[in-house]
N, C-alpha and C positions, 0 to 999 in steps of 0.2 A: 504494502498500500504508501509503501513509502515516495516510491517513484511517481505517483498521484497530483503530491503535491504540489499548487502552482500551477498546474489545468486548471481550462476552466470549458461552463458550457452551458446553453440555452434552454432554462426549466423547461419542460414540456406543460404544465399544470399549475395552478398556485398551493399545491398543497409543499407540506415543508419536511415530508419523506419522499423519495423515489427509488430508483436502479438507472445506473446510467453506464453503460462500456464504455473503457479507459484502457488505452493499448493492446486491445482482445478482452479484456476481464471485466463482467459485468459486476459494480459494486452497489451495497444501497446503502446513500446518502442520510444525509441531516440536514436539516439550515438552522445553523445556532443564530444567523446574525442577517434581520433584515425577515422584512415578508417579501416573499416571492409572489411573480405572479407567471401565466402566462410566454414566455418570451422574456422573461428575466436572465442575465446573466447571473449563472454561480460560476466561484471559482474554489477550489479546492485547499481547507487553508488548514486543516491536522487529519488522524482519524484514531480511533478507535478500535478493537479487537473485530468488531462488527460492524463498520463503519465508516465512512467519507463525512468527514463535518463540512459544511461548506457553510460559504457567505452568499446574499446579494452584492453584486459589483457591477454594477451596469455601464461602467467607466470602464472595459473589455471592449474591445470587438474581437470579430471571427475574424480578423487578417495576424489575430496576432499570433505567434507562432505557437504556444499552449493551446491553443483552442482546440476542442475535440467537437465533433459532430456528438448530437446524441439526438441515436435513432428509436 
């Protein structure tokens, strides 16, 4: 999970929990800062043994190198 820190992706829903595929693996995530909306940019900042911890960071864009498509 260490390799996922710093990556970011667009939220598909307004829920505080979800799943995302990063670098070929599926991870559960939990929003710990901010209120997501569909299309919000979420950035991975930390992780626990069960899930990635993400924050809403709409200052990021898809053109940046750490952006991951959330299929």
